[in-house]
C-alpha positions in Angstrom: 16.2 -89.2 -56.7 12.5 -88.9 -55.9 10.8 -91.9 -54.3 8.0 -93.0 -56.7 6.3 -96.3 -57.4 6.4 -97.8 -60.9 3.3 -99.4 -62.4 1.7 -100.2 -65.8 -1.4 -98.6 -67.0 -4.2 -100.1 -69.0 -2.3 -99.7 -72.2 0.7 -101.4 -70.6 2.7 -98.3 -70.3 4.9 -97.8 -67.3 4.2 -94.6 -65.1 5.5 -93.1 -61.8 3.2 -92.1 -58.9 3.9 -90.3 -55.6 3.0 -92.4 -52.6 -0.3 -91.3 -50.9 1.4 -91.3 -47.5 3.8 -88.7 -48.6 1.1 -86.4 -49.9 -0.8 -86.7 -46.6 2.3 -85.9 -44.6 3.0 -82.9 -46.7 -0.6 -81.7 -46.3 -0.4 -82.2 -42.5 2.9 -80.3 -42.3 1.4 -77.5 -44.4 -1.6 -77.3 -42.1 0.4 -77.3 -39.0 2.6 -74.5 -40.3 -0.4 -72.4 -41.3 -1.9 -72.9 -37.8 1.3 -71.9 -36.1 1.7 -68.9 -38.3 -1.8 -67.8 -37.6 -1.4 -68.4 -33.9 1.9 -66.4 -33.8 0.2 -63.6 -35.8 -2.8 -63.5 -33.4 -0.5 -63.5 -30.4 1.6 -60.7 -31.8 -1.5 -58.7 -32.5 -2.8 -59.3 -28.9 0.5 -58.2 -27.5 0.4 -55.0 -29.6 -3.1 -54.3 -28.4 -2.2 -54.9 -24.8 0.8 -52.6 -25.2 -1.4 -50.0 -26.8 -4.1 -50.4 -24.1 -1.6 -50.2 -21.3 -2.2 -46.9 -19.4 0.5 -44.3 -19.0 0.6 -42.8 -15.5 2.2 -39.3 -15.2 4.0 -38.6 -12.0 3.5 -35.0 -10.9 5.7 -32.8 -8.8 4.5 -30.4 -6.1 5.2 -27.5 -8.5 2.9 -29.0 -11.1 -0.3 -28.7 -9.1 -2.2 -25.9 -7.4 -5.4 -25.7 -5.4 -8.3 -23.3 -6.0 -8.5 -20.9 -3.1 -11.2 -18.7 -1.7 -9.7 -15.2 -1.5 -9.9 -11.6 -2.4 -8.4 -10.5 -5.7 -7.3 -7.0 -6.7 -5.9 -5.0 -9.6 -3.1 -2.6 -8.7 -1.2 0.4 -10.1 2.5 0.8 -9.3 3.3 4.1 -7.7 6.4 5.8 -6.2 7.1 9.2 -4.6 8.4 11.1 -1.6 7.1 11.3 1.9 6.3 14.7 3.4 5.2 15.5 7.0 1.7 16.8 7.3 2.7 19.3 10.0 5.9 21.3 9.8 6.5 24.9 10.9 9.3 27.4 11.2 9.3 29.2 14.5 10.3 32.9 14.2 11.2 35.7 16.6 8.7 38.4 17.5 10.9 40.9 19.3 14.2 42.6 18.9 16.5 40.9 21.4 19.7 38.9 21.9 19.5 35.1 22.0 20.3 33.9 25.5 19.7 30.1 25.0 19.0 28.0 21.8 20.5 24.7 22.9 18.1 22.3 21.2 19.6 20.6 18.1 18.4 18.7 15.0 16.7 15.4 15.7 15.6 16.3 19.3 12.0 15.7 20.2 9.9 18.6 21.5 6.4 18.9 23.0 3.8 21.5 22.3 4.4 24.4 24.7 8.0 23.5 25.6 10.4 26.4 25.7 12.9 26.0 22.9 14.7 29.4 23.0 15.2 32.3 25.4 16.2 36.0 24.8 17.9 38.5 27.1 14.9 40.5 28.5 16.4 43.2 30.7 15.1 46.1 28.6 11.7 44.5 28.2 11.5 44.1 31.9 12.2 47.8 32.3 9.6 48.6 29.7 7.0 46.6 31.6 7.9 48.3 34.8 7.4 51.7 33.1 4.1 50.7 31.8 3.0 49.4 35.1 3.8 52.8 36.7 1.9 54.5 33.9 -1.1 52.3 34.8 -0.8 53.3 38.5 -0.7 56.9 37.6 -3.7 56.7 35.3 -5.6 54.9 38.0 -4.8 57.6 40.5 -5.9 60.3 38.0 -9.1 58.4 37.4 -9.8 58.1 41.1 -9.3 61.9 41.5 -11.5 62.7 38.5 -14.3 60.5 39.9 -14.1 62.2 43.3 -14.2 65.7 41.6 -17.2 64.7 39.5 -19.0 63.4 42.5 -18.4 66.7 44.5 -19.3 68.9 41.6 -22.5 66.9 41.0 -23.5 67.8 44.6 -22.5 71.4 44.2 -24.5 71.6 40.9 -27.6 70.4 42.7 -27.2 73.2 45.3 -26.5 75.7 42.5 -23.1 76.5 43.9 -21.4 75.9 40.5 -22.5 76.4 36.9 -23.3 73.7 34.4 -20.2 74.5 32.4 -18.0 73.9 35.5 -19.7 70.5 36.0 -19.3 69.5 32.4 -15.6 70.3 32.6 -15.2 68.0 35.6 -17.2 65.3 33.7 -14.9 65.6 30.7 -11.9 65.3 33.0 -13.3 62.0 34.2 -13.7 60.6 30.7 -10.1 61.6 29.8 -8.8 59.9 32.9 -10.7 56.7 31.9 -9.2 56.8 28.4 -5.7 57.4 29.8 -6.1 54.3 32.1 -7.3 52.2 29.2 -4.3 53.3 27.1 -1.9 52.6 29.9 -3.4 49.1 30.4 -3.0 48.4 26.7 0.6 49.5 26.7 1.2 47.3 29.8 -0.3 44.3 27.9 2.0 45.0 24.9 5.0 45.0 27.3 3.8 41.8 28.9 3.4 40.1 25.6 6.9 41.3 24.5 8.3 40.0 27.7 6.5 36.7 27.2 7.9 36.4 23.7 11.4 36.3 25.1 10.6 32.7 25.9 9.9 30.9 22.6 7.7 27.9 22.9 7.1 25.0 20.4 3.7 25.3 18.7 3.4 21.5 18.2 4.7 18.1 19.1 7.5 17.0 16.9 11.2 17.0 16.2 13.7 19.7 15.5 14.6 19.6 11.8 16.7 22.8 11.6 18.3 25.2 14.1 18.7 28.6 12.6 20.3 30.6 15.4 23.0 30.3 18.1 23.2 31.9 21.6 24.5 35.4 21.4 23.0 36.3 18.1 20.9 39.4 17.8 17.4 38.7 16.2 14.6 40.9 15.0 10.9 40.2 14.4 10.4 37.4 11.8 14.0 36.0 12.2 13.8 32.2 11.8 14.7 30.3 15.0 13.8 26.6 14.6 12.1 24.4 12.0 9.9 21.7 13.6 8.2 18.7 12.0 5.4 16.4 13.3 5.9 12.9 12.0 2.7 11.3 13.3 1.0 11.8 10.0 2.7 11.8 6.6 1.7 12.3 3.0 3.1 10.2 0.2 3.1 12.4 -2.9 3.1 10.2 -6.0 2.7 11.1 -9.7 0.1 9.0 -11.5 -0.3 9.0 -15.4 -3.3 11.0 -16.4 -4.7 8.0 -18.3 -5.0 6.1 -15.0 -6.7 8.9 -13.0 -10.3 7.9 -13.9 -9.7 4.7 -11.9 -8.2 6.4 -8.9 -10.6 7.5 -6.1 -10.2 8.8 -2.6 -10.1 6.1 0.1 -8.4 3.5 -2.1 -5.7 1.6 -0.2 -2.0 1.9 -1.0 0.7 -0.5 0.2 4.3 0.5 -0.1 7.8 -0.2 1.1 10.7 2.1 1.9 14.4 1.3 1.5 16.1 0.4 4.7 13.0 -1.2 6.3 13.5 -4.7 4.7 10.2 -6.3 3.9 8.1 -4.1 6.3 5.0 -2.9 4.5 3.4 0.5 5.2 -0.2 1.3 4.4 -2.0 4.5 3.4 -5.1 5.8 1.7 -5.7 8.2 -1.2 -6.7 11.5 0.5 -6.6 14.0 -2.4 -6.1 14.1 -6.2 -4.6 17.2 -7.8 -7.0 18.6 -10.4 -4.2 19.6 -12.8 -1.3 17.8 -14.4 2.3 18.5 -13.3 4.1 21.0 -15.4 6.0 19.4 -18.3 4.4 16.0 -17.8 1.2 14.1 -18.4 0.9 13.0 -14.7 -1.2 14.2 -11.8 -0.1 14.3 -8.2 -2.0 11.9 -5.9 -1.7 12.6 -2.1 -1.8 9.5 0.1 -2.3 9.9 3.8 -0.1 7.7 6.0 -0.4 7.0 9.7 3.1 7.2 11.2 2.4 6.8 14.9 5.8 5.3 15.7 7.6 8.0 13.7 9.5 5.4 11.7 9.1 7.3 8.4 10.9 10.6 7.9 10.4 13.5 5.6 12.0 13.1 2.2 12.1 9.3 2.2 11.4 7.6 -1.2 8.6 5.0 -1.3 7.5 2.4 -3.9 4.3 0.5 -3.8 1.0 -0.3 -5.3 -2.4 1.4 -5.4 -5.3 -1.0 -5.2 -7.6 0.1 -8.0 -10.2 -2.6 -7.7 -10.9 -5.3 -5.2 -13.3 -8.2 -5.4 -15.2 -10.0 -2.7 -13.8 -13.4 -1.6 -14.2 -15.8 -4.5 -12.6 -18.9 -6.0 -9.2 -18.0 -7.5 -6.6 -20.1 -9.4 -3.2 -19.4 -10.9 -3.2 -17.9 -14.3 -1.0 -20.7 -15.5 -3.7 -23.2 -14.7 -6.1 -21.7 -17.3 -5.9 -22.9 -20.9 -7.7 -22.2 -24.1 -9.4 -25.2 -25.8 -11.5 -24.5 -28.9 -12.0 -20.9 -27.8 -13.2 -21.8 -24.3 -11.4 -21.3 -21.0 -10.7 -24.6 -19.3 -8.7 -26.0 -16.4 -7.4 -29.5 -15.9 -8.8 -30.8 -12.6 -7.5 -33.9 -10.9 -10.2 -36.2 -9.6 -9.3 -39.6 -8.2 -5.8 -39.5 -9.8 -7.3 -38.8 -13.2 -7.3 -35.6 -15.3 -10.7 -34.0 -16.1 -11.1 -31.0 -18.4 -13.4 -28.5 -16.8 -14.9 -25.5 -18.6 -14.8 -22.3 -16.4 -16.0 -18.7 -16.6 -13.4 -16.1 -15.6 -13.8 -13.0 -13.6 -11.3 -10.4 -12.3 -7.7 -11.0 -13.4 -4.7 -9.8 -11.5 -1.4 -10.0 -13.4 0.5 -8.7 -10.3 -0.7 -11.6 -8.2 -0.7 -14.1 -11.0 -4.3 -15.1 -10.1 -7.6 -15.1 -11.8 -11.1 -15.3 -10.4 -13.4 -18.2 -11.3 -17.0 -17.0 -11.5 -18.5 -20.3 -12.6 -17.4 -24.0 -13.1 -15.1 -24.6 -10.1 -15.3 -24.7 -6.4 -12.6 -23.7 -3.8 -10.4 -26.7 -2.8 -10.3 -28.2 -6.3 -6.8 -29.5 -7.3 -5.6 -28.5 -10.7 -2.6 -28.9 -13.0 -0.8 -25.6 -13.1 2.1 -26.4 -15.3 2.3 -27.0 -19.0 2.9 -30.8 -19.2 3.4 -32.5 -22.6 1.1 -35.4 -23.2 -1.2 -34.8 -20.2 -4.8 -34.4 -21.4 -8.3 -35.1 -20.2 -8.5 -38.7 -19.1 -4.8 -39.1 -18.3 -3.8 -41.0 -15.2 -1.5 -39.1 -12.8 0.3 -39.9 -9.6 0.2 -37.2 -7.0 3.3 -36.0 -5.2 4.0 -37.3 -1.7 3.3 -34.8 1.0 6.3 -33.3 2.6 6.7 -34.6 6.1 6.6 -32.0 8.9 10.1 -31.0 10.1 11.0 -32.4 13.4 11.4 -29.9 16.2 
């Protein structure tokens, strides 16, 4: 039952009225509740604002960042082909003879002028002796003809002989001179034939093929040895005709050969064939290779890259660090542990190296985000990875 006071009004009627103190108490309680509710609402709003304003710090790994470097950049064309020695020759016989010695075998090194084969030369020695005797005889006849001419010249002056007799003596002298000249020529031929019984290497190199054995009978133009010089090689590579306009003599080529691990060989474009290869749309490019240590051999297969274009040293960054924002090329640079979006102008791009040249907007040494990280944007706070300590020796 409610607590009310009973009283009579002016008309004498009895009425019930709530006590004033109760009303006041209720008003105070209501005010306190409203104040508490308002305070709790304000505190909740403040907490939400603080939570919203709390900065998120992204911790980066070493693989997420990269530095802008000052380096050369190049565009390359993959090539492949076979190596061919620049100098190779097949030594052939020049005389009819029997092989006395041909002991050099494939793979052996030879020097220019070294004897590589010998022939039995008894008959050639005899022929040379015969020609030497013929020369002696011709010289004796010439001496006699000269003496007769001198005597007849004196007799002609004293009119003891006729002019016809003197002319006959003079003609005999000329015939003796011609005979000596012929004999000397035949002697020289015999000497050359005898010299050809000792076959010498025409160049420094290696025996690649032995064609004869001791005891075989050879004739002029019979193949004896094949010799290759490995100091200079040519890499013959087919290049698509569409790429030829970008290929020029002097361009650098770096390549590798199976069996040599990671060793890299270097050459330069020496020549370009003016016609396409039969049955293809490719042209042969000839690349000169210095092979002073003779490591490369003829017929080896090589794969590498031809440098089509090369820039001067400039600021370069990984291709993965460049992004497109509203049609512009930008990078995310890290300055004082905060991400800053920087607009850049790109230059030469190398897909092979995964790098791109920055022409404007960035200096070498700048640290960039190179990975695609969700949530990281301009203004984000980041935590750099700790440097890897140097290994203890």
